[in-house]
C-alpha positions in Angstrom: -41.2 57.5 -13.1 -39.4 60.5 -13.5 -37.8 60.2 -10.0 -36.8 57.1 -11.1 -34.9 58.7 -14.1 -34.0 61.4 -12.9 -32.6 59.3 -9.8 -30.9 56.9 -12.4 -29.7 60.2 -14.3 -28.1 61.2 -11.4 -26.1 58.0 -10.7 -24.9 57.7 -14.6 -23.6 60.8 -14.6 -21.7 60.1 -10.8 -20.7 57.2 -12.7 -19.8 59.1 -15.8 -17.3 61.5 -13.3 -16.2 59.2 -11.7 -14.8 57.0 -15.3 -13.6 60.5 -16.7 -11.9 61.3 -13.0 -9.9 57.8 -13.8 -9.0 58.5 -17.4 -7.6 61.8 -16.7 -5.4 60.0 -13.8 -4.5 57.5 -16.2 -3.6 60.0 -18.6 -1.8 62.0 -15.9 0.2 58.3 -15.0 1.0 58.1 -18.8 2.3 61.6 -19.4 4.2 61.7 -16.1 5.7 57.9 -17.5 6.4 59.1 -20.2 8.3 62.4 -19.8 10.5 60.4 -17.3 11.6 57.8 -20.2 11.9 60.9 -22.6 14.4 62.0 -19.6 16.3 58.9 -19.7 16.5 58.1 -23.3 17.8 61.8 -23.1 20.2 61.0 -20.3 21.5 57.6 -22.2 21.6 59.7 -25.1 24.2 62.1 -23.4 26.2 59.0 -22.0 26.8 57.7 -25.3 27.7 61.0 -27.1 30.2 62.0 -24.1 31.9 58.3 -24.0 31.6 58.3 -28.0 33.2 62.2 -27.7 36.0 60.8 -25.5 36.8 57.5 -27.6 37.4 59.6 -30.6 39.7 61.6 -28.5 41.6 59.1 -27.1 41.8 57.6 -30.6 43.2 61.0 -32.2 45.6 61.2 -29.8 46.6 57.2 -30.1 47.0 58.4 -33.8 49.2 61.5 -33.6 50.9 59.7 -31.2 51.5 56.7 -33.7 52.4 59.1 -36.6 55.2 61.3 -34.3 56.6 57.8 -33.5 56.6 57.0 -37.6 57.7 60.3 -38.2 60.9 59.6 -35.7 61.5 56.2 -37.4 61.5 57.4 -40.4 63.9 60.0 -39.7 65.9 57.3 -37.6 65.9 55.5 -40.7 67.4 58.5 -42.7 70.5 58.5 -40.5 71.2 54.8 -40.4 71.1 54.9 -44.6 73.5 57.7 -44.4 75.6 56.6 -41.4 76.0 53.1 -44.0 76.8 54.8 -47.4 79.4 56.4 -44.7 80.8 53.6 -43.6 80.6 52.0 -47.0 82.8 54.4 -48.6 85.5 54.9 -45.3 85.3 50.7 -45.9 86.5 51.6 -49.7 88.6 54.4 -48.9 90.3 51.8 -46.6 90.7 49.1 -48.6 92.3 51.3 -51.5 94.3 52.5 -48.8 95.3 49.1 -48.0 96.2 48.1 -51.3 98.3 50.5 -52.1 100.5 50.0 -48.8 100.4 46.0 -49.8 101.5 47.4 -53.1 104.3 50.0 -52.0 105.3 47.3 -49.1 105.4 44.7 -52.7 107.8 47.3 -54.0 109.9 47.6 -51.0 110.1 43.7 -50.6 111.1 43.2 -54.2 113.9 46.5 -53.6 114.9 45.0 -50.7 115.8 41.4 -52.1 117.8 42.7 -55.2 
């Protein structure tokens, strides 16, 4: 009986050791997979962050270019407004000169007719 019990105990011990070994292997495998997933996640986060940084850089450059263009256009509009005012003033002066010339011509014609 003792011998049989000892034999069963040995078998159970071997079986337990095998189960423990399998569990350790599975645990090691799971730890390795978790480590791989963490690495992949870190790589994906890094790629995402790099893409976001690049997009932000491009957007900032585009915004700056648009602001420069807008400033340039505002300056152009200002100069055009000044030019328009100058042309209006010149037109008014020319109209006045033409009016005076027509009046003088009228006077001369009256004088000549008399």
